C-alpha positions in Angstrom: 66.9 81.8 -11.0 65.9 85.2 -12.0 67.9 88.3 -10.2 64.2 89.6 -9.6 63.4 86.8 -7.0 66.8 86.9 -5.2 65.7 89.9 -2.9 62.4 87.9 -2.3 64.1 84.8 -1.4 66.7 86.5 0.8 63.6 87.8 3.0 61.6 84.6 2.9 64.7 82.1 3.8 64.9 83.5 7.4 61.3 83.4 7.9 61.2 79.7 6.5 64.1 78.5 8.8 62.7 80.4 11.9 59.4 78.3 11.2 61.3 75.3 11.9 62.9 76.3 15.3 61.3 75.1 18.3 62.2 78.4 20.4 62.5 81.9 19.2 65.4 84.1 19.8 63.8 85.9 22.7 62.7 82.6 24.3 66.5 81.4 24.0 68.0 84.6 25.5 65.3 84.9 28.3 66.6 81.3 29.3 63.7 80.3 31.4 64.6 76.5 31.0 62.5 75.3 33.9 59.5 76.9 32.5 60.3 75.6 28.8 61.0 72.1 30.5 57.7 72.4 32.3 55.5 73.4 29.2 57.4 70.7 27.1 56.5 68.0 29.9 53.1 69.2 30.3 52.6 68.8 26.5 54.0 65.1 26.7 57.1 66.0 24.8 60.1 63.5 24.9 63.2 64.5 26.5 64.9 64.7 23.1 62.9 68.0 22.6 65.9 69.2 24.6 68.4 68.6 21.6 65.8 70.5 19.2 65.7 73.5 21.3 69.7 73.3 21.9 69.8 73.3 17.8 67.5 76.2 17.6 69.5 78.4 20.3 73.0 77.5 19.1 72.3 79.9 16.1 72.0 82.7 18.8 74.8 81.4 20.7 73.1 80.1 23.5 73.1 76.7 25.4 70.3 75.4 27.5 70.4 74.7 31.0 69.9 71.0 30.9 69.3 70.5 34.6 66.7 73.5 34.9 64.9 72.1 31.8 64.9 68.4 33.2 63.4 69.7 36.6 60.7 71.8 34.9 59.8 69.1 32.3 59.7 66.3 35.2 57.1 68.5 37.0 55.2 68.9 33.8 55.1 65.2 32.9 53.5 64.5 36.6 50.8 66.7 35.0 50.6 65.2 31.6 50.6 61.5 33.1 47.6 61.6 34.9 44.3 59.6 33.8 42.4 62.8 33.5 44.8 64.1 31.0 45.3 60.9 29.1 41.5 60.7 28.4 41.6 64.3 27.1 44.9 63.7 25.1 43.2 60.6 23.5 40.0 62.6 22.8 41.9 65.0 20.7 43.7 62.4 18.7 46.9 63.3 19.7 50.0 60.7 19.6 51.3 59.4 23.0 55.2 59.5 23.0 55.9 57.1 25.5 56.9 59.8 28.0 55.1 58.8 31.3 57.1 57.0 34.2 56.3 53.5 34.8 54.5 54.2 37.9 51.5 56.3 36.0 52.0 54.9 32.6 49.5 52.1 33.2 46.4 54.6 34.5 47.5 57.1 31.8 47.5 54.6 29.1 44.0 53.2 30.1 42.5 56.4 29.9 44.2 57.5 26.6 43.1 54.5 25.2 39.5 55.3 26.2 39.8 58.6 24.8 41.3 57.4 21.7 38.6 55.1 21.0 36.1 58.3 21.2 38.2 60.1 18.9 38.0 57.3 16.4 34.4 56.6 16.6 33.7 60.7 16.1 35.9 60.4 12.9 33.9 57.3 11.7 30.8 59.0 12.7 32.0 62.2 10.7 32.8 60.4 7.7 29.4 58.6 7.6 27.8 61.7 8.0 29.7 63.4 5.2 28.9 60.2 3.0 25.2 61.0 3.9 25.5 64.6 2.8 27.1 63.4 -0.7 24.6 60.8 -1.0 21.7 63.3 -0.4 23.0 65.4 -3.0 23.3 62.6 -5.6 19.7 61.6 -4.7 18.5 65.2 -5.7 20.5 65.1 -9.1 19.4 61.5 -10.0 17.5 61.2 -13.2 16.1 58.0 -13.5 13.5 55.8 -11.2 16.4 53.0 -11.1 19.0 55.5 -9.8 16.7 56.8 -7.2 15.8 53.5 -6.2 19.5 52.5 -5.8 20.5 55.7 -4.1 17.5 55.3 -1.7 18.8 51.6 -0.8 22.3 53.0 -0.2 20.9 56.0 2.0 18.9 53.7 4.0 22.0 51.4 4.7 24.1 54.3 5.5 21.7 55.9 7.9 21.6 52.2 9.6 25.3 52.5 9.9 25.3 55.9 11.2 23.0 54.9 13.9 25.4 52.1 14.9 28.2 54.7 14.9 26.3 57.2 17.3 25.3 54.1 19.6 29.1 53.1 19.7 30.1 56.4 20.4 27.6 57.0 23.2 28.8 53.8 24.7 32.2 54.9 24.5 31.4 58.0 26.2 29.5 56.3 29.2 32.6 54.4 29.4 35.0 57.6 29.8 32.0 59.0 32.4 32.5 56.0 34.4 36.3 56.3 34.6 35.8 59.8 36.1 33.7 58.5 39.0 
């Protein structure tokens, strides 16, 4: 490696390493482990997240308060593991890490699956709309009657599929609305 790149590398390396840390030095030094645990629980993080925090804070000579973290995380998990939040998490397409206790997991998962179905239906609809835009552009550039006829047929099929996707999304959203009441 050229000597002229070494100063840049020495500046970038700490930034790259800190980007992988779960907590900043200030968060480690502040040590509000109950709040950190609550935030992690509220975001559905597994208990193993504490090990990641421990690793991040070790470099600053700080060890997390496990009891405070677990107390905060448990309160955060109680917020996370509700049916309302399950629906929201599913709609955002987020991964569920299996963190809910048995007493709330069933209702959370039921709502999560409904939300996840909505997310997937939206993704499908978005893909179809993108395909339609591309097909419309190809149709504008078509230079033969045969190509226009072929692309027009493709467009008709795509519009029908998109209409079915809209109906499917609507049904899934109505199901979610019924869940709320």
